KEGU-804726 format. One record per residue: x, y, z of N, C-alpha, C in turn. Coordinates in steps of 0.2 Angstrom, whole numbers, padded with zeros to 4 digits, always signed. Atoms other than C-alpha are relative to their C-alpha. Example, Ala and Ser with C-alpha at 12.3 -4.5 7.8 and 13.67 -1.06 7.14 Angstrom:
<pts>
+0004-0006+0000+0062-0022+0039+0004+0006+0000/-0004-0006-0001+0068-0005+0036-0004+0005+0003/
</pts>
This chain:
<pts>
-0002-0007-0002-0090+0194-0159+0005+0002-0005/-0005-0003+0005-0082+0203-0174+0005+0005+0003/-0005-0005-0003-0075+0217-0163+0005-0003+0004/-0005+0004-0005-0067+0205-0151+0006-0003-0004/-0005+0003+0004-0059+0196-0165+0004+0005-0003/-0004-0005+0002-0053+0211-0173+0005+0003+0004/-0005-0002-0004-0045+0217-0158+0006-0004+0002/-0005+0005-0001-0036+0201-0155+0005+0000-0005/-0004+0000+0006-0030+0202-0173+0005+0006+0000/-0004-0006+0000-0024+0220-0171+0006-0001+0005/-0005+0001-0005-0015+0215-0155+0006-0004-0003/-0005+0005+0002-0006+0201-0164+0004+0003-0005/-0004-0004+0005-0001+0212-0178+0005+0005+0003/-0004-0005-0003+0006+0224-0166+0006-0004+0003/-0005+0003-0003+0016+0211-0158+0005-0002-0005/-0004+0003+0006+0023+0204-0175+0004+0006-0002/-0003-0006+0003+0028+0222-0180+0006+0002+0005/-0005-0002-0005+0038+0224-0163+0003-0007+0003/-0001+0006-0002+0043+0206-0161+0007-0001+0002/-0007+0000-0002+0062+0210-0158+0001+0007+0002/-0002-0007-0003+0069+0225-0148+0004+0003-0005/-0005-0002+0004+0082+0227-0162-0004+0001-0006/+0004+0000+0006+0073+0234-0178+0002-0004-0006/-0002+0005+0006+0084+0225-0190-0001-0007+0000/+0001+0007+0000+0080+0209-0183-0008-0002+0000/+0008+0001+0000+0060+0211-0184-0002-0005-0005/+0002+0004+0006+0058+0203-0201+0002-0007+0001/-0002+0007+0000+0068+0188-0198-0003-0003+0006/+0002+0002-0007+0062+0186-0180-0008-0002-0001/+0007+0002+0002+0044+0186-0187-0001-0007-0004/+0000+0005+0004+0048+0173-0200+0002-0007+0004/-0001+0005-0004+0055+0162-0186-0006-0002+0004/+0006+0002-0004+0040+0163-0175-0005-0003-0005/+0004+0003+0004+0029+0160-0189+0002-0008-0002/-0002+0006+0002+0039+0145-0194-0001-0005+0006/+0002+0004-0007+0038+0137-0176-0008-0001+0001/+0008+0001-0001+0019+0141-0176-0003-0005-0005/+0004+0005+0005+0016+0132-0193+0002-0008+0002/-0002+0006-0002+0026+0117-0186-0004-0003+0005/+0005+0001-0006+0015+0117-0170-0006-0003-0003/+0006+0001+0002+0000+0117-0180+0000-0006-0005/+0000+0006+0005+0004+0105-0195+0002-0007+0004/-0003+0006-0002+0014+0093-0185-0003-0002+0007/+0004+0001-0007+0003+0094-0169+0005-0002+0005/-0006+0001-0004+0019+0096-0159+0001+0006+0004/-0001-0006-0004+0022+0108-0144+0006+0003-0002/-0005-0004+0003+0034+0121-0152+0003+0005+0006/-0001-0006-0005+0035+0133-0136+0008-0001+0002/-0007+0000-0003+0051+0126-0128+0005+0000-0006/-0004+0000+0006+0059+0123-0146+0002+0008-0002/-0001-0007+0002+0056+0142-0150+0005+0003+0006/-0003-0004-0005+0062+0148-0133+0008-0002+0000/-0007+0002+0001+0078+0138-0135+0004+0001-0006/-0002-0001+0007+0081+0143-0153+0005+0005+0000/-0005-0006+0001+0096+0154-0158+0004-0001-0007/-0003+0000+0006+0103+0158-0174+0008-0001+0000/-0008+0001-0001+0122+0154-0179+0002+0007-0001/-0003-0006+0000+0134+0168-0179-0002+0004-0007/+0002-0003+0006+0128+0181-0192+0003+0007+0000/-0004-0007+0000+0136+0198-0198-0005+0005+0004/+0004-0005-0003+0120+0207-0191-0002-0002+0007/+0001+0001-0007+0121+0198-0174-0005-0006+0001/+0005+0006-0002+0111+0183-0166-0007+0002+0001/+0008+0000-0002+0092+0181-0164-0001-0006+0004/+0002+0006-0004+0087+0170-0150-0008+0000+0002/+0007+0001-0001+0070+0163-0146-0002+0003+0007/+0002-0004-0006+0071+0171-0129-0001+0007-0001/+0002-0007+0002+0071+0188-0137-0007+0001-0002/+0006+0000+0003+0055+0184-0146-0005-0002+0005/+0006+0002-0005+0046+0176-0131+0000+0006+0005/+0000-0006-0005+0052+0191-0120-0004+0006-0003/+0004-0006+0004+0044+0203-0133-0007-0002+0000/+0007+0003+0000+0028+0192-0133-0002+0002+0007/+0003+0000-0007+0027+0192-0113-0001+0008+0001/+0001-0006-0001+0030+0211-0113-0005+0004-0002/+0006-0002+0003+0017+0215-0125-0007-0002+0003/+0006+0002-0003+0004+0204-0117-0001+0003+0007/+0000-0002-0006+0008+0210-0100-0002+0008+0000/+0002-0006+0000+0006+0228-0106-0008+0001-0001/+0007+0000+0002-0011+0224-0114-0005-0002+0006/+0004+0002-0006-0017+0216-0097+0001+0005+0006/-0001-0005-0006-0012+0232-0087+0005-0003+0005/-0005+0002-0005+0003+0222-0079-0003-0004+0006/+0003+0004-0005-0009+0211-0070-0002-0007-0003/+0001+0006+0002-0011+0192-0070-0007-0001-0003/+0006+0001+0003-0024+0186-0082-0006-0004+0004/+0005+0004-0004-0033+0175-0069-0002+0003+0007/+0002-0002-0006-0031+0182-0052+0000+0008+0001/+0000-0007+0000-0028+0200-0056+0005+0003+0005/-0005-0003-0004-0013+0202-0044+0005+0003-0005/-0005-0004+0003+0001+0214-0050+0006-0005-0002/-0005+0005+0002+0015+0204-0060+0007+0004+0001/-0007-0002-0002+0033+0205-0054+0003+0001-0008/-0003-0001+0006+0044+0212-0068+0006-0004-0002/-0005+0005+0003+0054+0196-0071-0003-0005-0004/+0003+0005+0005+0051+0183-0084-0003-0006+0004/+0002+0006-0002+0048+0168-0073-0006+0001+0005/+0005-0002-0005+0037+0178-0061-0006+0001-0004/+0006-0002+0005+0025+0182-0076+0001-0005-0007/+0000+0004+0006+0025+0166-0088-0005+0001-0004/+0005+0000+0005+0017+0166-0104-0005-0006+0001/+0005+0006-0002+0001+0155-0100-0003-0002-0007/+0003+0003+0005-0006+0144-0113-0007-0002+0002/+0007+0001-0003-0025+0145-0110-0002-0007-0001/+0001+0007+0001-0028+0128-0119+0007-0003+0001/-0007+0003-0002-0013+0118-0111+0003-0003-0006/-0004+0003+0006+0001+0113-0123+0000-0007+0000/+0000+0008-0001+0000+0095-0116-0006-0002-0003/+0006+0003+0003-0018+0093-0123-0001+0003-0007/+0002-0004+0007-0018+0106-0138+0007+0002-0002/-0007-0002+0002+0000+0106-0144+0000+0004-0007/+0000-0003+0007-0006+0112-0162-0001+0009+0001/+0001-0007-0002-0010+0129-0152+0005+0004+0004/-0006-0003-0004+0006+0132-0143+0002+0006-0001/-0003-0007+0002+0011+0147-0153-0006+0004-0003/+0005-0004+0002-0007+0153-0157-0001+0007+0004/+0000-0006-0004-0008+0171-0151-0006+0001+0004/+0006+0000-0004-0026+0170-0146+0000-0004+0006/+0000+0005-0005-0021+0155-0135+0005+0003+0006/-0007-0001-0004-0007+0165-0126-0003+0006+0004/+0001-0005-0004-0009+0177-0111+0006+0000+0006/-0006+0000-0005+0003+0181-0096-0004-0001+0008/+0002+0002-0007-0001+0174-0078+0005+0001+0005/-0006+0000-0005+0008+0176-0062+0002-0008+0000/-0004+0006-0001+0019+0162-0057-0005-0005+0004/+0004+0005-0004+0007+0154-0044-0006-0002-0005/+0006+0002+0003-0009+0154-0056+0003-0005-0006/-0002+0005+0006+0002+0145-0070+0002-0006+0003/-0002+0006-0002+0009+0133-0058-0006-0005+0002/+0006+0004-0002-0008+0128-0051-0004-0003-0005/+0004+0003+0006-0017+0127-0067+0004-0005-0004/-0004+0005+0003-0003+0119-0076-0003-0003-0007/+0003+0003+0006-0010+0106-0089-0008-0001+0001/+0007+0001-0002-0028+0107-0082-0004+0002-0007/+0004+0000+0006-0041+0105-0097-0007+0002+0003/+0006-0002-0003-0055+0116-0090-0006-0001-0004/+0006+0000+0004-0066+0116-0105-0002-0007-0003/+0001+0006+0003-0063+0099-0112-0003-0001-0007/+0001+0000+0008-0064+0103-0131+0004-0006-0003/-0002+0005+0004-0060+0092-0145+0008+0002-0001/-0007-0001+0000-0041+0090-0144+0003-0001-0007/-0002+0001+0007-0040+0086-0163-0002+0005-0005/+0003-0005+0004-0048+0101-0168+0005+0004-0004/-0005-0004+0005-0039+0111-0183-0001+0008+0001/+0001-0007-0001-0046+0128-0179-0001+0002+0006/+0001-0001-0008-0044+0137-0163-0008+0001+0002/+0007+0000-0002-0061+0136-0154-0003+0008+0000/+0003-0006+0000-0073+0151-0156-0002+0002+0008/+0001-0003-0007-0077+0162-0140-0007-0004+0003/+0007+0003-0001-0095+0154-0140+0001-0008+0003/-0001+0007-0002-0087+0136-0137+0003+0000+0008/-0003+0000-0007-0080+0142-0120-0007+0001+0005/+0007-0001-0003-0097+0139-0111+0002-0001+0008/-0001+0001-0008-0089+0132-0094+0006+0004+0003/-0006-0003-0003-0072+0140-0092+0002+0007-0003/-0001-0007+0002-0065+0158-0092+0006+0000-0005/-0006-0001+0005-0054+0163-0107+0002+0007+0001/-0003-0008-0001-0043+0179-0104+0000+0003-0006/-0001-0005+0006-0043+0184-0122-0008+0001-0003/+0007-0001+0002-0062+0181-0125-0005+0003+0005/+0005-0002-0006-0070+0185-0108+0002+0007+0003/-0002-0006-0004-0071+0202-0099+0000-0002+0007/+0000+0002-0007-0065+0199-0082-0005+0002+0004/+0005-0003-0004-0076+0211-0074-0007-0003+0000/+0006+0004+0001-0091+0202-0081-0001-0006+0003/+0000+0007-0003-0086+0186-0073+0002-0001+0007/-0003+0001-0007-0077+0188-0057+0001+0008+0004/-0002-0006-0004-0077+0201-0043+0004-0002+0005/-0005+0002-0006-0063+0202-0030+0001+0006+0005/-0002-0004-0005-0058+0211-0015+0006-0003+0004/-0007+0002-0004-0040+0211-0007+0001+0005+0004/-0001-0004-0006-0036+0218+0009+0007-0002+0002/-0007+0002-0003-0017+0219+0015+0002+0005+0006/-0003-0004-0006-0010+0225+0031+0007-0002+0001/-0007+0001-0001+0008+0224+0038+0001-0008+0000/-0001+0007-0002+0005+0205+0043-0005-0004-0003/+0006+0005+0002-0010+0199+0034-0003+0001-0008/+0003-0002+0006-0017+0197+0016-0006-0004+0000/+0007+0003+0001-0035+0192+0012-0003+0002-0006/+0003-0001+0006-0042+0189-0005-0007-0003+0000/+0006+0003+0001-0060+0186-0009-0002+0000-0007/+0003-0001+0007-0066+0181-0026-0007-0003+0000/+0007+0002+0000-0084+0179-0031-0001-0001-0007/+0002+0001+0007-0089+0171-0048-0007+0002-0001/+0006-0003+0001-0103+0180-0056-0004-0004-0006/+0003+0004+0006-0106+0168-0071+0002-0007+0001/-0002+0006+0000-0104+0150-0075+0008-0001+0000/-0007+0000+0001-0086+0153-0081+0004+0003+0006/-0003-0003-0005-0082+0164-0067+0000-0004+0007/+0000+0005-0006-0088+0152-0054+0004-0006+0000/-0005+0006+0001-0078+0138-0061+0007+0002+0001/-0006-0003-0001-0063+0149-0061+0002+0001+0007/+0000-0001-0007-0065+0153-0043+0001-0007+0004/+0000+0007-0004-0068+0134-0038+0008-0003-0002/-0006+0003+0002-0053+0128-0049+0007+0003+0001/-0007-0003+0000-0040+0141-0046+0001+0006+0005/-0001-0006-0005-0044+0158-0037-0001-0002+0008/+0000+0000-0008-0049+0150-0020+0006-0004+0002/-0006+0003-0002-0033+0140-0020+0005+0006+0000/-0004-0005+0000-0024+0156-0024+0000+0004+0006/+0001-0004-0006-0032+0165-0010+0002-0004+0006/-0002+0004-0006-0028+0151+0002+0008+0000+0000/-0007+0000+0000-0010+0151-0003+0003+0006+0001/-0002-0006-0001-0008+0169-0003+0000+0002+0008/+0001-0001-0007-0014+0169+0015+0005-0003+0004/-0005+0003-0003-0002+0156+0020+0007+0003-0001/-0006-0003+0000+0013+0165+0013+0001+0006+0003/+0000-0005-0004+0008+0180+0021+0003-0001+0007/-0002+0002-0007+0010+0172+0037+0007-0004+0000/-0006+0003+0001+0027+0164+0031+0005+0005-0004/-0004-0005+0005+0037+0179+0025+0007-0002-0002/-0007+0002+0002+0054+0170+0025-0001-0005-0006/+0002+0005+0005+0046+0156+0013-0001+0004-0006/+0002-0004+0006+0039+0170+0002+0006+0003-0003/-0007-0003+0002+0056+0179+0001+0004-0005-0004/-0005+0005+0003+0065+0163-0003-0002-0002-0007/+0003+0002+0007+0053+0159-0018+0001+0005-0004/-0001-0005+0005+0055+0177-0025+0008+0000-0002/-0007+0000+0000+0074+0175-0023+0001-0005-0006/+0000+0005+0005+0073+0159-0033-0002+0002-0008/+0002-0003+0007+0063+0167-0047+0004+0004-0003/-0005-0005+0003+0075+0181-0049+0006-0003-0003/-0006+0004+0002+0090+0169-0050-0001-0003-0007/+0000+0004+0006+0084+0159-0064-0004+0003-0006/+0003-0003+0006+0077+0172-0076+0003-0002-0007/-0004+0002+0007+0089+0167-0090+0002-0007+0000/-0002+0006+0001+0091+0149-0087-0003-0004-0006/+0003+0004+0005+0088+0135-0100-0006-0003+0002/+0006+0002-0002+0071+0128-0101+0000-0007+0004/+0000+0006-0003+0076+0111-0095+0002+0001+0008/-0002-0001-0007+0084+0118-0079-0006+0004+0003/+0006-0004-0002+0068+0130-0077-0006-0006+0002/+0005+0005-0002+0057+0114-0077+0001-0003+0007/-0002+0003-0007+0067+0106-0063-0001+0004+0006/+0000-0004-0005+0067+0121-0052-0008+0001+0001/+0007-0001-0001+0048+0124-0056-0004-0005+0003/+0003+0006-0003+0044+0106-0051+0000+0001+0007/-0002+0000-0007+0052+0109-0034-0005+0005+0003/+0004-0005-0003+0042+0126-0031-0008-0002-0001/+0007+0002+0001+0026+0118-0038-0002-0005+0007/+0002+0004-0005+0027+0105-0024-0001+0004+0007/+0002-0005-0006+0028+0119-0011-0006+0002-0001/+0007-0003+0001+0013+0127-0019-0005-0005+0002/+0006+0005-0001+0003+0110-0018+0000-0001+0008/+0001+0001-0007+0007+0108+0001-0003+0006+0003/+0002-0005-0002+0003+0126+0004-0009+0001-0001/+0007+0000+0002-0015+0124-0004-0003-0006+0002/+0004+0007-0002-0019+0106+0002-0003+0002+0008/
</pts>
């Protein structure tokens, strides 16, 4: 799909040209991002957390942090997606940890692609936590080039597939109740419904009937927006346990 590939490339170039909110830091931030991406690819090591925690030493022009870079990435991807989750299409809350950057091919299995633009999207917190390290397609984990769109025969890829061609959904909300119904239209869409969207719908209905718990989770997400990655992992693990209990 030449047109699709060209669009992804154009979006990537757009991200790199505005990778930092301060114009004077754009060039250096671009070099930093590309350096970590190269490390991920050649060393086959997950570099996402290393980039997130990175910070330059004191400089005359000011510091550059990995958080600034990942924030710019998150904002750009969210904008492209219309500020909706790449999987469930619910609206994204405008806080970092409620709209995590999603690694379509999980970092745990494909660390070489942990900073490949085509592998990055933005999901809601719930979808990101439920999917986690799932390897839906089961591709060659030692591949050197990012898989082409035609290789995703079983699973939905947010960057390669048009959502409306694969999934239809209806969401109804009242003062006291939320009901979401997802229907897969293709092999990829049906798998997404079974592996993820049915669980999201069930969890959403459970939280709708427990407003206090839903509000507590939102407060936690707001509080840790700028915490270190190791602290985030600990809190996310606790919330993940809550999610698992809600969907079981």
